[in-house]
N, C-alpha and C positions, 0 to 999 in steps of 0.2 A: 258672547263677543259683543252683543249690542250694548252692554253696560260698560264696556271697556273705555278707559280714558286714553288719551294720546300717549300718556306715559306707559300704560299697559301694553299698547301696541308696539311702542318703541322697545320695551323690555322683551316682548315676545320675539321681535326681530333680532335683537342681540342674542337671545338664548338660542334661536334657530341657527344663527351663524356659528355660535360656539359648538352646537350639536353637529353641524356639518363639518367643522374643523376636526372635531374628535372622530367622527366617522372616517374622514379621509386619513387621519393619522393611524387609526386602527387598521384600515385597509393596507396602508403602507407597511405596517408591522407584519400583518399576515402575509403579504407578498414576500417580504424579506425572509420570514420563517420558512415559507415554501421553497424559496430559492436555496436557502441554507440546507434544507432537508434534501432537496434534489442533488445539490453539490456533494453532500455527505454520502448519499447513496452511490453516486458515480465514483467517488473516492474509494468507497468500500469495495465496489466491483473491481476497480483498478488494482487495489491491494490484493484482493482475492486472486485475481488473474496472475499478478506478479508472484504470489506465494505458490500457486499451483505450478507456474513455470519453473520457479526455483526448485520446488520439490521434484518435478519431472527431471530437471537437470541433475539433481543429486542422485536420483534413481538411475539415470543413464550412466553417470560417472561410476557409481558403485557396481552397476551391471558390467560396464566395460572393464573395470578392475577385476571383477570376478571371472570374466570370460578369458582374460589373458592367461596364457599357459605359464609364462614366466614372469616373475617380478623383477624389475630392473635391478634393485639392490642385490637380490640373491644371485642374479646372473653375473653381475660385476664381481661379487665375492667369489663365485665359482671360478670365473675366468682368472681372477687374481691367484687363487689357490692352485689352479692348473698350471699357470706360468711358474709359480714357485716350485711346484713339483717337478717340472721339466728342468729347471735350473739346478735342482738338487738330484739329478739323475744318479743312479748307482755308481757310475764310473767317475763321478764328480767329487773332488776333495774339498769343497767349500763348506 
């Protein structure tokens, strides 16, 4: 450094400023990437929770359908057939 000219010192100062700017830009990029990674992890957890909740609801729905003794459509058809059978009783001429 003893042999440096004023130009050399000025050039070093400019280069150091550029280096500091690059380091700051790199730090900003790293911070953005970290924030993106954290946000994606949170989104993944939320989606996983939603999927588990939806699967649980589906299981509950299928279990409740299986537990039911009568199915609505079958009951309605049975009642409809029963009414028709009453209206066509043996003494009826219709």
